[in-house]
C-alpha positions in Angstrom: -130.9 -38.1 -56.2 -127.2 -37.9 -56.9 -125.6 -34.5 -57.0 -123.4 -33.2 -59.8 -119.7 -33.7 -59.8 -117.8 -30.8 -61.3 -114.3 -30.9 -62.6 -113.2 -27.3 -62.3 -110.1 -25.9 -64.0 -108.8 -23.1 -61.8 -106.1 -21.7 -64.1 -102.4 -21.6 -63.7 -102.0 -19.7 -60.4 -103.7 -16.2 -60.5 -107.1 -16.3 -58.8 -108.3 -13.6 -61.2 -107.8 -16.0 -64.1 -110.6 -18.3 -62.8 -113.7 -18.1 -65.0 -116.9 -16.6 -63.8 -118.6 -20.0 -64.1 -115.8 -21.7 -62.1 -116.2 -19.1 -59.4 -120.0 -19.5 -59.2 -119.6 -23.3 -58.9 -116.8 -23.0 -56.3 -119.0 -20.8 -54.2 -122.1 -23.0 -54.4 -120.9 -26.6 -54.0 -121.0 -28.6 -50.8 -117.6 -30.3 -51.2 -114.2 -29.2 -52.6 -111.8 -32.0 -53.5 -108.2 -30.7 -54.0 -105.3 -32.9 -55.2 -101.9 -32.6 -53.6 -98.6 -34.4 -54.3 -97.8 -35.5 -50.7 -99.7 -35.7 -47.4 -97.8 -32.8 -45.8 -98.0 -30.5 -48.9 -100.6 -27.8 -49.3 -102.6 -28.1 -52.5 -101.5 -25.4 -54.9 -104.9 -25.6 -56.6 -106.6 -25.0 -53.2 -104.5 -21.9 -52.6 -105.7 -20.4 -55.9 -109.4 -20.9 -55.0 -109.2 -20.0 -51.3 -110.7 -16.5 -51.8 -113.9 -18.1 -53.1 -114.5 -20.7 -50.5 -116.6 -20.7 -47.3 -115.0 -23.1 -44.9 -117.7 -22.6 -42.4 -120.2 -24.3 -44.8 -118.1 -26.3 -47.3 -116.3 -29.5 -46.7 -112.7 -29.3 -48.0 -110.9 -32.6 -48.8 -107.2 -32.7 -49.8 -106.6 -35.9 -51.7 -103.0 -37.2 -51.9 -101.6 -38.4 -55.3 -97.9 -39.4 -54.8 -95.4 -38.4 -57.4 -94.9 -41.8 -59.0 -94.5 -42.7 -62.7 -96.0 -46.2 -62.8 -99.8 -46.2 -63.3 -100.1 -49.4 -61.3 -98.7 -47.7 -58.2 -101.1 -44.8 -58.5 -104.2 -46.7 -59.4 -105.2 -47.3 -55.7 -105.0 -43.6 -54.9 -107.1 -42.8 -58.0 -109.7 -45.3 -57.0 -109.8 -44.1 -53.5 -110.2 -40.5 -54.7 -113.0 -41.5 -57.1 -114.8 -43.4 -54.4 -114.7 -40.4 -52.1 -116.1 -38.1 -54.7 -118.8 -40.7 -55.7 -119.8 -41.2 -52.1 -120.5 -37.5 -51.5 -122.4 -37.2 -54.8 -124.5 -40.3 -54.0 -125.4 -38.7 -50.7 -126.7 -35.7 -52.6 -123.8 -33.3 -52.0 -122.4 -31.4 -55.0 -118.7 -31.8 -55.4 -116.0 -29.7 -57.2 -112.8 -31.5 -58.0 -110.4 -28.6 -58.6 -107.4 -28.9 -60.9 -104.7 -26.5 -62.0 -105.1 -25.3 -65.6 -107.7 -27.2 -67.6 -109.2 -30.5 -66.5 -108.7 -32.1 -69.9 -105.0 -31.2 -70.5 -102.5 -33.4 -68.6 -104.7 -33.2 -65.6 -104.9 -35.4 -62.5 -108.6 -35.4 -62.9 -108.5 -37.4 -66.2 -107.6 -40.5 -64.2 -110.5 -39.9 -61.8 -112.8 -39.2 -64.7 -112.0 -42.5 -66.3 -112.8 -44.4 -63.1 -116.0 -42.4 -62.5 -117.2 -43.1 -66.1 -116.4 -46.9 -65.7 -117.4 -47.6 -62.1 -120.1 -44.9 -61.4 -121.7 -44.2 -64.8 -125.0 -43.0 -63.1 -123.2 -40.0 -61.6 -123.4 -36.8 -63.6 -120.1 -35.1 -64.3 -119.7 -31.6 -65.7 -116.4 -30.3 -67.0 -115.6 -26.6 -66.4 -112.7 -25.6 -68.6 -109.9 -23.5 -67.2 -107.0 -21.4 -68.6 -104.0 -23.6 -69.2 -100.5 -22.7 -68.1 -99.6 -23.0 -71.8 -101.7 -19.9 -72.7 -100.8 -18.0 -69.5 -97.1 -18.6 -70.1 -97.2 -17.5 -73.7 -99.0 -14.3 -72.6 -96.6 -13.6 -69.8 -93.6 -14.1 -72.0 -95.1 -12.2 -74.9 -94.8 -15.1 -77.3 -97.6 -15.7 -79.8 -98.2 -19.5 -80.0 -99.4 -19.6 -83.5 -100.3 -17.4 -86.5 -101.8 -18.3 -89.8 -100.6 -21.7 -90.8 -98.2 -22.2 -87.9 -98.1 -25.8 -86.5 -98.2 -26.1 -82.7 -97.2 -29.2 -80.6 -97.9 -29.6 -76.9 -95.9 -32.4 -75.3 -94.9 -33.8 -71.9 -91.2 -33.2 -71.4 -90.7 -37.0 -71.0 -91.2 -37.4 -74.7 -88.5 -39.6 -76.2 -85.5 -37.7 -77.3 -85.3 -38.8 -80.9 -89.1 -38.3 -81.4 -88.7 -34.8 -79.7 -86.0 -34.0 -82.2 -88.3 -34.7 -85.1 -91.1 -32.6 -83.5 -88.8 -29.7 -83.0 -87.8 -29.9 -86.7 -91.4 -30.2 -88.0 -93.4 -27.8 -85.8 -93.2 -24.0 -85.6 -94.0 -23.8 -81.9 -93.4 -26.6 -79.4 -94.5 -26.4 -75.7 -92.9 -28.8 -73.3 -94.7 -29.4 -70.1 -93.1 -30.2 -66.7 -89.5 -29.9 -67.8 -87.9 -30.0 -64.4 -86.3 -33.4 -64.6 -85.5 -33.4 -68.3 -84.3 -29.8 -68.7 -80.6 -30.6 -69.3 -81.4 -33.1 -72.0 -83.9 -30.7 -73.6 -81.4 -27.8 -73.5 -78.7 -30.0 -75.0 -81.0 -31.0 -77.9 -82.1 -27.3 -78.4 -78.4 -26.3 -78.6 -77.6 -29.1 -81.1 -80.5 -27.8 -83.3 -79.5 -24.2 -82.9 -82.8 -23.4 -81.1 -81.5 -22.5 -77.6 -82.1 -18.8 -78.3 -85.6 -19.5 -79.6 -86.9 -20.8 -76.3 -88.1 -19.5 -73.0 -88.6 -21.1 -69.6 -91.6 -20.2 -67.4 -92.3 -21.4 -63.9 -95.4 -21.0 -61.7 -97.0 -18.6 -64.2 -99.6 -16.3 -62.6 -98.4 -16.9 -59.1 -96.2 -14.7 -56.9 -93.4 -17.2 -57.7 -93.6 -16.6 -61.4 -90.2 -16.6 -63.3 -89.5 -16.1 -66.9 -86.0 -17.0 -68.3 -84.9 -16.5 -71.9 -81.2 -17.4 -71.4 -81.7 -21.1 -70.8 -78.0 -21.8 -70.2 -78.4 -20.1 -66.8 -80.7 -23.0 -65.8 -78.5 -25.9 -66.8 -77.6 -28.2 -63.9 -80.0 -26.4 -61.5 -82.9 -28.1 -59.6 -86.0 -26.7 -61.3 -89.7 -26.4 -60.3 -92.2 -29.2 -61.1 -94.6 -26.6 -62.4 -92.6 -25.3 -65.2 -92.6 -25.4 -69.0 -90.5 -24.4 -72.0 -91.9 -22.7 -75.1 -89.8 -23.2 -78.3 -90.7 -21.0 -81.2 -88.6 -20.9 -84.4 -90.0 -17.4 -85.4 -89.7 -15.9 -81.9 -90.0 -12.1 -82.4 -89.8 -10.7 -78.9 -87.8 -12.3 -76.2 -88.5 -11.4 -72.6 -85.6 -10.1 -70.4 -84.1 -12.6 -67.9 
């Protein structure tokens, strides 16, 4: 009988933000699959869960997903990863595919999930939600995301500039994910709309590399971290210190 495949959200970076259910599953499964951006890079998700693993018993697999934009270039890697997960499950080994944040919010697992549902429909898949960097960043920066009738938008930073302008005008709070390559464009747009002082930049929230910056002008032109986001709130009450 096939074993269960778990998609486990491991939170944004702090091992203590892993849920009790996620910890129980991580300790019990036979195989841990951890995504990484390149072959020589350690998996950040794996570093978060390391305190809960037993390497003497569990099989740890780091699966490489190159940083490419075109889906056609990434599809072979996704299919290979899904096939590896499926092979272990079919052999009766329980598998946890770990992902930073939550498995169903801009997660690498979503591509694997689609392939598993299409090509391996007989395999049971259970989703274990995790704390998103969106919520952890808001908490760290002391910025409530929404109150009463506030409208909230969560978008990838690659969102088209003109459409982003409209979103910034229409929503009370806007969270922009993975802003590293688009920051200067975003900052210019915020400055044009007079919102540059109503935004905060957060990188690697919950980790020992966490950084919170409220003066966005200090970041212009700098190389920024891939795991970063910007929260824009028109009614920002308390801004964190730089």
